[in-house]
C-alpha positions in Angstrom: -4.2 13.2 10.0 -5.5 11.2 7.1 -7.6 9.1 9.7 -9.5 12.2 10.9 -13.1 11.9 10.6 -15.7 14.3 12.2 -18.1 12.8 14.9 -21.7 11.7 13.8 -23.5 14.4 16.0 -22.3 18.0 16.8 -23.7 21.3 17.6 -21.9 23.3 15.4 -22.2 21.5 11.8 -24.9 19.9 9.7 -22.5 17.1 9.2 -20.5 17.1 12.3 -17.5 19.4 13.6 -14.3 17.9 15.0 -11.5 19.7 16.9 -8.2 19.5 14.5 -5.3 19.6 16.6 -2.8 20.1 13.6 -2.8 24.0 13.9 -2.5 25.3 17.2 -2.1 29.1 16.5 -2.7 31.8 13.9 1.1 32.1 13.3 1.0 28.5 12.2 -1.7 28.8 10.0 -0.1 31.7 8.2 2.9 29.7 7.8 0.4 26.8 6.1 -1.2 29.9 4.1 2.0 30.8 2.5 2.8 27.3 1.6 -0.4 26.5 0.2 0.0 29.2 -2.2 3.0 27.8 -3.6 1.5 24.4 -3.7 -1.9 25.6 -5.1 -1.0 28.2 -7.6 -3.8 27.7 -9.7 -6.5 27.6 -6.9 -9.3 30.0 -7.1 -10.0 32.3 -4.2 -12.5 35.2 -3.4 -14.2 36.6 -0.2 -17.7 35.9 0.4 -18.4 38.4 3.1 -17.5 42.1 3.0 -15.5 42.0 6.4 -12.5 40.0 5.1 -10.1 38.8 7.7 -6.9 37.2 7.5 -8.1 34.5 9.8 -10.9 33.2 8.0 -8.1 32.8 4.9 -6.1 31.0 7.2 -8.6 28.8 8.0 -9.4 28.0 4.6 -5.9 27.5 3.6 -5.4 25.0 6.6 -8.6 23.0 5.0 -6.9 23.0 1.8 -3.5 21.8 3.7 -5.3 19.3 5.5 -7.1 17.7 2.2 -3.6 17.6 0.5 -2.2 15.1 3.1 -5.1 12.6 2.8 -5.0 9.3 0.7 -7.3 8.3 -1.8 -9.2 6.2 0.3 -9.8 9.4 2.9 -10.9 11.5 0.2 -13.2 8.9 -1.2 -14.9 9.0 2.5 -14.9 12.7 2.7 -16.6 12.9 -0.7 -19.2 10.4 0.5 -19.9 12.3 3.8 -20.3 15.4 2.0 -19.9 19.1 3.1 -18.1 18.8 6.6 -16.9 21.5 9.3 -13.9 21.3 11.4 -12.8 23.4 14.2 -9.4 24.9 14.5 -9.9 26.7 17.7 -12.2 29.0 19.5 -14.0 31.2 16.5 -12.3 29.6 13.7 -13.4 26.8 11.4 -13.4 25.4 8.2 -16.0 23.5 5.8 -14.6 21.3 3.3 -16.3 19.6 0.6 -14.6 17.1 -1.6 -16.1 16.3 -4.8 -16.3 13.0 -7.2 -12.5 11.9 -8.0 -11.7 12.6 -11.7 -10.9 9.2 -13.1 -9.0 10.9 -15.7 -6.5 13.0 -14.0 -6.9 11.1 -10.3 -7.6 14.2 -8.4 -10.4 15.3 -6.3 -11.8 18.8 -6.5 -12.0 20.2 -3.2 -13.7 23.6 -2.0 -13.0 25.2 1.6 -14.7 27.7 3.4 -12.8 29.5 6.3 -14.8 31.0 8.9 -13.7 33.5 11.7 -15.9 34.3 14.5 -18.9 32.0 13.1 -23.0 33.0 14.3 -21.5 36.4 15.4 -21.7 39.9 13.8 -18.0 39.5 13.2 -18.2 36.5 11.3 -16.2 36.5 7.9 -15.6 34.2 5.3 -13.1 33.1 2.8 -13.4 30.4 -0.1 -10.8 28.6 -1.7 -10.5 25.6 -4.1 -7.8 23.1 -5.7 -8.2 19.8 -7.6 -6.1 17.5 -4.9 -4.1 14.6 -5.7 -4.2 12.0 -3.4 -1.1 11.6 -1.2 1.2 8.6 -1.8 0.4 5.1 -0.2 2.7 2.7 1.1 4.8 2.5 -2.0 6.7 5.5 -0.6 7.8 3.4 2.4 11.6 4.0 3.0 12.5 0.8 3.9 11.7 0.3 7.8 11.4 -3.5 7.5 9.2 -3.4 11.0 6.2 -2.0 8.2 6.5 -5.6 6.4 5.5 -8.8 7.2 8.3 -10.4 5.3 11.6 -8.4 4.1 15.3 -9.4 2.8 17.8 -8.1 0.3 17.8 -11.6 -1.2 14.7 -13.5 -2.3 11.5 -14.2 -0.6 9.4 -16.9 -1.8 6.0 -16.7 -1.1 3.9 -20.0 -0.7 0.7 -20.2 0.9 -1.2 -17.1 2.4 0.6 -14.0 3.2 -1.4 -11.3 5.1 0.8 -8.3 5.0 3.6 -6.3 2.8 6.4 -8.0 1.2 9.8 -6.2 0.5 12.6 -8.2 -1.3 15.0 -7.7 -3.8 13.4 -10.5 -5.6 9.9 -12.3 -5.0 8.9 -15.7 -6.4 5.3 -16.5 -6.0 4.2 -20.3 -5.9 1.0 -21.3 -7.9 -2.0 -20.6 -5.5 -0.6 -18.3 -3.1 -2.2 -15.2 -2.1 -0.3 -11.8 -0.9 -3.0 -9.9 0.9 -0.8 -6.8 1.0 1.5 -4.7 -1.0 4.0 -6.5 -2.7 7.7 -4.5 -3.5 10.6 -5.8 -5.4 14.0 -3.6 -5.6 16.0 -5.8 -8.2 16.4 -3.7 -11.3 17.6 -6.6 -13.4 14.8 -9.5 -12.3 11.0 -8.9 -13.2 8.6 -9.6 -10.7 6.1 -12.3 -12.5 2.5 -13.1 -11.3 1.4 -16.3 -12.7 0.0 -19.6 -11.7 -3.3 -18.7 -9.9 -2.0 -16.2 -7.7 -3.9 -13.4 -6.1 -2.0 -10.4 -5.1 -3.1 -6.8 -3.3 -6.1 -5.6 -2.0 -8.0 -2.0 -1.9 -5.1 0.4 -1.5 -2.4 -1.7 -1.9 0.8 -1.4 -4.3 2.6 -3.8 -6.5 5.8 -2.0 -7.5 9.1 -3.4 -9.2 12.3 -1.5 -10.1 12.3 -3.8 -13.2 9.3 -5.2 -15.3 6.2 -6.5 -13.9 4.3 -9.5 -15.9 0.9 -10.5 -14.8 0.2 -14.0 -16.6 -2.7 -16.4 -16.7 -6.6 -16.7 -16.5 -6.9 -16.9 -12.6 -3.9 -14.0 -12.0 -5.9 -11.4 -9.8 -4.2 -8.0 -9.2 -5.9 -5.7 -6.7 -4.0 -2.3 -6.5 -1.8 0.2 -8.3 1.1 -1.5 -10.6 4.2 1.1 -10.7 7.2 -0.5 -12.9 10.3 1.1 -13.8 10.5 -1.0 -16.9 7.6 -2.7 -18.8 4.1 -3.9 -17.9 2.9 -7.1 -19.5 -0.9 -8.4 -18.8 -1.7 -11.8 -20.7 -3.3 -14.9 -21.0 -6.7 -13.6 -19.4 -5.3 -12.0 -16.3 -7.1 -9.2 -14.4 -5.8 -6.0 -13.0 -8.1 -4.1 -10.4 -6.2 -1.1 -10.5 -4.0 1.9 -12.4 -0.8 0.9 -14.4 1.9 3.2 -14.2 5.1 2.0 -16.4 8.5 3.5 -17.4 8.6 1.5 -20.2 5.5 -0.1 -22.7 2.4 -1.6 -21.5 1.0 -4.8 -23.3 -2.5 -6.0 -22.7 -3.5 -8.8 -24.6 -5.2 -12.5 -24.7 -8.2 -11.4 -23.3 -7.0 -9.7 -20.2 -9.1 -7.1 -18.2 -7.8 -3.9 -16.7 -10.2 -2.0 -14.6 -8.3 1.2 -14.2 -6.2 3.5 -16.2 -2.9 3.1 -18.0 0.2 5.6 -18.1 3.1 4.2 -20.0 6.4 6.7 -20.9 6.7 4.7 -24.2 3.9 2.8 -26.1 0.9 0.9 -25.3 -0.3 -2.1 -27.0 -4.0 -3.9 -26.9 -5.0 -7.0 -28.3 -8.1 -8.5 -27.3 -8.1 -6.5 -24.2 -11.1 -5.3 -21.9 -10.8 -2.1 -20.4 -13.5 0.3 -19.4 -17.5 -0.5 -19.5 -20.7 1.3 -20.5 -20.8 3.1 -17.4 -17.0 3.6 -16.4 -14.7 5.1 -19.0 -10.9 4.6 -18.6 -8.1 6.6 -19.7 -4.7 5.6 -21.6 -2.0 8.2 -21.5 1.3 7.2 -23.6 4.4 8.7 -24.5 4.7 6.7 -27.7 2.5 4.9 -30.0 -0.9 3.4 -28.7 -2.2 0.5 -30.8 -5.6 -1.1 -30.4 -6.8 -4.3 -32.3 -8.2 -7.8 -31.9 -11.9 -7.6 -32.1 -12.8 -6.3 -28.6 -14.8 -3.2 -27.4 -13.5 -1.0 -25.2 -14.5 2.2 -23.3 -11.5 4.5 -23.3 -10.1 8.0 -24.0 -6.8 7.7 -25.5 -3.8 10.0 -25.2 -0.9 9.6 -27.2 2.2 12.3 -27.8 2.8 10.6 -31.2 0.0 8.7 -33.0 -3.0 6.0 -32.4 -3.6 3.0 -34.4 -6.7 1.3 -34.5 -7.3 -1.8 -36.3 -10.5 -4.3 -36.0 -11.9 -2.9 -32.6 -14.9 -0.7 -31.4 -13.9 2.1 -29.3 -16.3 4.5 -27.3 -14.1 7.5 -26.3 -12.2 10.6 -27.7 -8.8 10.1 -29.3 -5.7 12.6 -28.6 -2.7 12.4 -30.7 -0.3 14.7 -31.7 0.5 13.2 -35.1 -3.0 11.9 -35.8 -4.9 8.7 -35.4 -5.3 5.8 -38.3 -8.0 3.4 -38.4 -9.0 0.3 -40.5 -12.3 1.7 -41.8 -13.9 -1.4 -42.7 -13.5 -3.2 -39.1 -13.1 -0.2 -36.7 -16.0 1.3 -35.1 -15.0 4.5 -33.5 -17.5 6.8 -31.8 -15.6 9.7 -30.3 -13.9 12.8 -31.7 -10.1 13.5 -32.6 -7.9 16.1 -31.0 -4.3 16.9 -31.2 -3.7 18.3 -27.5 -3.2 15.0 -25.6 -2.4 14.9 -22.1 1.2 13.3 -21.0 1.5 10.2 -18.9 2.5 10.3 -15.1 5.5 8.6 -14.6 5.8 5.6 -12.0 6.7 6.5 -8.5 9.8 5.0 -7.1 9.5 1.8 -5.3 10.1 1.5 -1.5 13.8 0.9 -1.0 15.2 -1.8 1.3 17.8 -1.0 4.3 18.9 -4.0 6.2 18.2 -3.6 10.0 21.6 -3.4 12.0 22.1 -6.6 13.8 22.0 -6.2 17.4 25.1 -6.5 19.6 25.3 -8.9 22.7 27.2 -11.5 24.4 25.5 -14.9 24.8 26.7 -17.4 27.6 23.6 -19.3 28.3 23.0 -22.7 26.7 19.7 -24.0 26.0 18.8 -27.0 28.3 18.4 -30.4 25.9 15.0 -31.3 27.5 11.9 -30.0 29.1 9.5 -27.1 28.5 10.8 -23.6 27.7 9.3 -20.9 29.5 10.3 -17.3 28.7 8.8 -14.4 30.4 9.4 -10.6 29.7 13.0 -9.6 29.4 16.2 -10.1 27.5 17.1 -13.6 27.2 20.7 -14.5 25.7 21.3 -17.7 24.1 24.5 -19.3 22.3 22.0 -21.2 20.1 18.3 -21.9 20.4 17.9 -25.1 19.0 16.0 -28.4 19.7 15.3 -31.5 17.8 13.0 -33.0 20.2 9.3 -32.0 20.5 9.2 -29.2 22.9 6.4 -26.8 24.6 7.4 -23.3 24.6 5.4 -20.8 26.6 5.8 -17.3 26.0 4.6 -15.5 28.8 4.0 -11.7 27.6 1.7 -10.8 30.3 4.0 -8.5 32.3 5.9 -7.4 29.0 8.0 -7.8 25.8 10.2 -10.8 25.3 13.3 -10.1 23.6 15.5 -13.5 22.6 19.2 -13.1 21.2 20.7 -16.0 19.7 24.4 -15.8 18.3 24.0 -19.2 16.5 21.1 -20.8 14.9 17.6 -21.2 16.3 15.5 -24.2 15.6 11.9 -24.3 16.7 10.4 -27.9 17.3 6.9 -28.5 19.3 4.1 -26.6 20.5 4.0 -22.7 21.0 1.9 -21.6 24.0 1.1 -17.6 24.8 0.3 -16.4 28.4 -1.4 -13.3 28.4 -2.8 -11.0 31.1 -6.1 -12.8 30.9 -4.5 -16.5 30.8 -4.7 -18.6 33.8 -1.5 -20.3 33.3 1.1 -21.1 30.6 -0.7 -23.7 28.8 -3.9 -22.4 28.2 -3.5 -20.9 24.9 -2.0 -23.3 22.4 -1.0 -21.5 18.9 -3.1 -23.0 16.1 -3.6 -20.9 13.4 -3.1 -17.1 12.3 -6.3 -15.8 13.7 -6.1 -16.4 17.2 -7.8 -14.0 19.5 -4.7 -12.9 21.3 -2.5 -12.2 17.9 -1.9 -8.5 18.8 0.4 -9.9 21.6 3.0 -11.0 18.9 4.0 -7.5 19.1 5.8 -8.2 22.2 8.0 -11.1 21.0 11.0 -10.8 19.1 13.9 -13.2 18.2 17.2 -12.4 16.6 19.2 -15.1 15.3 23.2 -14.6 14.0 22.6 -17.6 12.0 19.6 -19.4 10.4 15.9 -19.6 11.9 14.2 -22.9 11.1 10.5 -24.3 12.1 10.4 -28.0 12.2 7.5 -29.6 10.7 3.9 -29.1 12.2 5.6 -26.1 14.4 4.1 -22.8 14.4 5.8 -19.4 15.6 4.4 -16.3 17.4 6.4 -13.0 17.1 9.0 -11.1 15.1 12.1 -13.2 13.6 15.2 -11.3 12.3 17.8 -13.7 11.1 21.7 -12.9 9.8 20.8 -16.1 7.5 18.1 -18.1 5.7 14.5 -18.2 7.6 13.0 -21.6 6.8 9.3 -22.0 7.8 8.1 -25.5 7.7 5.1 -26.9 5.3 1.9 -26.3 7.4 3.4 -23.9 9.5 1.7 -20.9 11.1 3.1 -17.5 11.9 1.8 -14.5 13.5 4.3 -11.6 13.5 6.9 -10.8 10.8 10.1 -12.4 9.3 13.2 -10.6 8.2 16.6 -11.9 6.9 19.6 -9.7 6.8 22.2 -11.5 4.5 19.8 -14.6 3.5 16.4 -15.5 2.2 13.1 -16.0 3.3 11.3 -19.5 2.7 14.3 -20.7 0.3 12.7 -24.3 0.2 9.3 -22.8 -0.8 7.5 -24.4 2.1 3.9 -24.0 1.9 2.6 -21.8 5.1 0.6 -18.8 6.6 1.5 -15.7 8.0 -0.2 -12.8 9.6 1.6 -9.5 10.1 1.7 -7.8 13.3 4.2 -5.1 14.0 7.4 -5.6 16.0 7.6 -3.6 19.3 11.5 -4.2 19.0 12.2 -3.5 15.6 9.8 -0.2 15.6 12.2 1.3 18.2 15.3 0.0 17.2 
C-alpha cells in the first residue's frame, strides 16, 4: 500500500486518480472510520457542504488511514506531488494533501477531503486533518531471514562490499568496507562499532543495536536512522546522516557531524560538534542534561527535561529546559529564547529479532562424483557431501524452475559457476564473474542447505542462497549473488574480503 502512486494522466483529478483497492465496501470504510477516530483523536473534522453524508466521512477517514501506513519516503513523495485524488469506488473519492515534514516532531501534516457522488447535484464533502508519523522502516522486521543478505545468531564479519541488510548477534566491520543496507545487532552486551573508513546505510536504512553504538573516525559515514538501546558515541570527525535515538546518553565530539535530530533518554554532550546549518535547523531532545561546548557554531533547538549548559559555543536556536539554562556569558553566543516547557525525547524502537530458520529434514543417498562437470537442473537434489577440491565447472540450469540442493555434510565449491536461463543457448554461456550480472534476479531460484560448513575456494563465486548449520566461509575475492545464513555458526569468520548482492530466496521465503 505504501507503494501506491496515481498515474500521471487522469480524467477525474488535476494531479491524477488511482483506483485504491484497499477498501471494497462502505462497511469496511465504516470500520476504518471508527478505527481512525481512535488513532487520530486530535484530528480536526468539519463538513464543507450542507448535505453531509456518512459516505463522504468514510472516504475522508480512509484517506487518513491510507496516509497512516506510508513510510517516510512515500510521504515525502506525496508532499512533492501535491493534492492527489484517489478513487475508492464508483462515486467515492478522497483528495489527499501532504504538507512538509516537521523536522522537530518528525510528522507530516495531512489534510483529506472525502467526496461522495462527485460532480453531481448530490455531491457531499467531508474534511479531516491529522499529523502523521511515518510508518516504521525495516528495523521492525521480526527476523525472517529471507529479508537479509546475511544473518546469523553468531558473528558476521563484513569485509568488502555488502549490498543488502545484515542481521546478527554481533557484527565486525573491516576497515574500508561498505554495507549498502540496514545493519542490526541483537547482542545486549557487545556494542556495534563502526570505524576504520567504513560506510554504512543509505536512504531510509536503519542501524540498530540492542547495546551501544560507536561511530569513530573521520572517514566514517553512516546514512540512516540510528537506534540504540544503550549509549551512542560519535567521535573523531565521523558523520551521521540521519536521526539518533538512544536509551542511554549521546556524545558527539571531535568535529563530528550529525545531519539529523537527537533523542536521548539520558544526557546529551556536544564538544566541537557540528549539527544544523543556517538553512536547516536541527532538534535535540534529552531526558537529562544537555551540554554544548568546544567553540563550534550549532543551529539547533534544545529540549532538556532538566537543564542546559552552554560553554564557549554559538547557538542559533531556542532553549527549553525545566530547571534553566546556564551560559558562559563571555564566550557563549546565544540568539534564541528560553522556555521551561521542553518536549520529551522519543524512545528508540526495538531492533529486529533473530529467529533461526528451521533446518530441512531429508535423507541423502547420493555421493558427488569426484571428477567432471556438475550440472544441476530444476528440482530437489540430495547429497551426503557436496565437496570438490579440484577445479570444476558448475552449471545451474534455472531455465525451467528452482534448484534446491540439500547436503547432510559439508559443502565446498571450487571452480567456475555458470547459469543457464530461459534465454541461454547452453549451460556454459553465462559464467558468473561479478555481482552485477544481468541475470542476477535468477539467484532467487537457487538454494543450498548444508548440515555442516559451506566454503568457497579461492577465486570461486557463488550464485544463490546458502543456509548452513555451521560456518559460512567465502574466499578472498569471491562474488556472491543471493544471501548467506548460518544457524549455529558465523558468517565469514576468517574476514575474507568479498562482495555480495542480495537477492531474496524463493525457498526461504516459503519455508
